[in-house]
C-alpha positions as CSV (number, residue, x, y, z in Angstrom):
1,M,21.8,-13.9,-6.9
2,A,20.7,-12.4,-3.8
3,K,17.3,-12.8,-1.9
4,I,16.8,-9.4,-0.2
5,L,13.9,-8.4,2.3
6,Y,12.6,-5.2,2.5
7,V,10.8,-4.4,5.8
8,R,8.6,-1.2,6.6
9,V,6.6,-0.1,9.4
10,S,4.6,3.5,9.5
11,T,6.1,4.7,12.7
12,K,9.2,4.0,15.0
13,E,7.0,2.9,17.4
14,Q,5.7,-0.2,15.6
15,E,7.4,-3.4,15.8
16,T,9.3,-5.3,12.6
17,E,9.2,-9.0,14.0
18,R,6.1,-10.2,12.1
19,Q,8.1,-9.3,9.0
20,E,11.3,-10.4,9.8
21,E,9.7,-13.9,10.0
22,L,10.1,-14.0,5.9
23,A,13.8,-13.7,6.1
24,K,13.6,-17.3,7.9
25,Q,11.3,-19.0,5.5
26,Y,12.8,-17.6,2.4
27,S,16.4,-17.9,3.5
28,I,16.8,-14.2,3.1
29,D,20.7,-13.1,2.6
30,K,20.0,-9.5,3.4
31,I,17.3,-7.3,5.1
32,F,16.8,-3.3,4.8
33,I,14.2,-1.9,7.3
34,D,12.5,1.7,7.2
35,K,10.3,2.9,10.1
36,Q,8.3,5.6,8.0
37,S,5.5,6.2,6.2
38,G,5.2,4.6,2.6
39,K,3.3,7.7,1.2
40,N,6.3,8.3,-1.4
41,T,9.6,6.4,-2.0
42,D,12.0,9.2,-0.1
43,R,12.8,6.4,2.4
44,P,16.8,5.6,3.4
45,Q,16.7,2.1,3.5
46,F,14.4,2.0,0.4
47,K,16.8,3.8,-1.3
48,A,19.7,1.9,-0.1
49,M,17.5,-1.3,-1.0
50,M,17.4,0.3,-4.5
51,N,21.0,0.8,-5.0
52,Y,21.8,-2.8,-3.5
53,L,19.7,-5.0,-6.0
54,R,21.4,-6.5,-8.7
55,E,20.6,-8.4,-11.7
56,G,19.3,-12.0,-10.8
57,D,18.2,-10.8,-7.1
58,T,15.0,-11.4,-5.7
59,L,13.1,-8.9,-3.6
60,Y,10.7,-10.2,-0.8
61,V,8.0,-8.2,0.8
62,E,5.6,-9.2,3.3
63,S,2.8,-7.2,1.2
64,I,3.1,-5.0,-1.2
65,S,1.7,-2.0,1.0
66,R,5.1,-2.5,2.6
67,L,6.6,-1.0,-0.4
68,S,4.8,1.3,-1.1
69,R,1.2,3.2,-0.6
70,S,1.2,4.7,-4.1
71,I,0.3,3.0,-7.1
72,R,2.6,5.1,-9.4
73,D,5.4,4.8,-7.1
74,L,4.9,1.3,-6.9
75,L,4.6,0.9,-11.0
76,K,7.8,2.8,-11.4
77,T,9.4,0.8,-8.7
78,V,8.6,-2.3,-10.1
79,D,10.3,-1.2,-13.4
80,E,13.2,-0.2,-11.9
81,L,13.2,-3.6,-10.5
82,N,12.4,-5.1,-13.9
83,A,15.0,-3.3,-15.7
84,K,17.5,-4.2,-13.2
85,G,16.7,-7.9,-13.5
86,V,15.3,-8.4,-10.3
87,V,12.0,-10.0,-9.6
88,F,9.7,-9.1,-7.0
89,K,7.9,-11.1,-4.8
90,S,4.9,-10.4,-2.3
91,A,4.1,-12.8,0.6
92,K,0.4,-11.9,1.2
93,E,-0.5,-11.3,-2.3
94,S,1.3,-14.1,-3.7
95,I,2.4,-12.2,-6.3
96,D,5.8,-12.6,-8.4
97,T,6.5,-10.6,-11.0
98,S,8.6,-13.4,-12.8
99,T,5.2,-14.3,-14.0
100,P,2.6,-12.2,-16.9
101,Q,-0.2,-12.9,-14.1
102,G,2.0,-11.8,-11.2
103,K,2.5,-8.6,-13.3
104,F,-1.1,-8.1,-13.5
105,M,-1.8,-9.2,-10.0
106,L,0.6,-6.2,-8.6
107,S,-1.3,-3.4,-10.5
108,I,-4.6,-4.5,-9.4
109,F,-3.4,-5.0,-5.6
110,G,-1.3,-1.5,-6.0
111,A,-4.4,0.3,-7.2
112,L,-6.0,-1.5,-3.6
113,A,-3.4,-0.5,-1.2
114,E,-3.5,3.4,-2.6
115,L,-7.4,3.2,-2.4
116,E,-6.9,2.1,1.0
117,R,-4.6,5.0,1.8
118,E,-7.3,7.5,0.3
119,Q,-9.6,6.2,2.4
120,M,-8.1,6.5,5.5
121,L,-7.0,10.0,4.9
122,Q,-10.6,11.0,4.0
123,R,-11.7,9.4,7.0
124,Q,-9.6,11.4,9.1
125,A,-10.5,14.5,7.4
126,E,-13.8,13.4,8.2
127,G,-13.3,12.8,12.1
128,I,-11.3,16.3,12.4
129,A,-14.4,17.9,10.5
130,I,-17.1,16.4,12.9
131,A,-14.8,17.0,16.1
132,K,-14.4,20.9,14.6
133,A,-18.1,21.2,14.8
134,Q,-18.8,19.6,18.1
135,G,-16.1,22.1,19.4
136,K,-13.6,19.0,20.2
137,Y,-10.6,20.1,17.8
138,Q,-9.5,23.3,17.4
139,G,-6.4,22.5,15.5
140,R,-3.0,23.6,15.9
141,Q,-2.4,26.4,18.4
142,P,-0.9,29.4,16.7
143,I,2.8,30.7,17.9
144,K,2.1,33.2,20.3
145,I,4.7,35.9,20.0
146,N,5.1,39.2,21.6
147,R,4.1,42.0,18.6
148,N,6.3,44.8,20.2
149,K,9.6,42.5,20.1
150,F,8.7,41.2,16.6
151,E,8.5,44.5,15.3
152,S,11.4,46.0,16.9
153,V,13.5,42.7,15.7
154,C,12.0,42.8,12.2
155,A,12.8,46.6,12.2
156,D,16.4,45.6,12.9
157,W,16.3,42.7,10.2
158,R,14.7,45.4,7.6
159,A,17.4,47.8,8.7
160,G,20.4,45.3,7.5
161,K,21.5,44.9,11.6
162,I,21.1,41.7,11.5
163,T,19.8,38.7,9.1
164,A,16.3,36.9,8.9
165,V,18.1,33.7,10.5
166,Q,19.3,36.1,13.4
167,A,15.9,37.4,13.8
168,Q,14.3,34.1,13.6
169,R,16.7,32.9,16.2
170,K,15.8,35.8,18.9
171,L,12.5,35.6,18.3
172,S,12.5,31.7,18.6
173,V,10.4,30.8,15.6
174,T,11.1,29.2,12.4
175,A,11.4,30.5,8.5
176,S,8.0,30.0,7.9
177,T,6.5,31.4,11.5
178,F,9.0,34.2,10.8
179,Y,8.0,35.0,7.2
180,R,4.0,34.5,7.4
181,R,3.6,37.0,10.3
182,V,5.8,39.8,8.2
183,K,3.3,39.0,5.8
184,E,0.4,39.3,8.1
185,W,1.6,41.9,10.1
186,G,2.7,44.1,7.2
187,L,5.9,44.4,8.1
């Protein structure tokens, strides 16, 4: 019966110490730390943690938003934890899934975490729209490619003299940029 702590921050620059303080409070046996967005569960330490957890273990998080920002992913994760016989506890929201009230509160707080993320994305989009209207935001600038060189390399690619990957390397562009320009320029 191990006590596991999962810690997540959204960027590599953010610190984890505040969340790691829970390790002392709950006598944690093992800590898993991710430094990336919680928009989905495709996180290396999250996956390692889920594989590590066994029946009788307890998983602690500082807040449910550290586990997931999506209600669908959160509830799916909690279902997986329940199926394994793992108890989930969130310090901030005082959630304990070993009780019916804890399970109910989890779904409410999970929905709030998802709402918070959606509102953040909406505010970001609104800010970009205002900045664009004011001429302050241009978006990502298109990659400048010499059209004559592109057409020459593309002709070699179409003739089978070089592969698409070789063409992309010669032009110093990604696959998506290469194929987008081929389509835009009708090559």
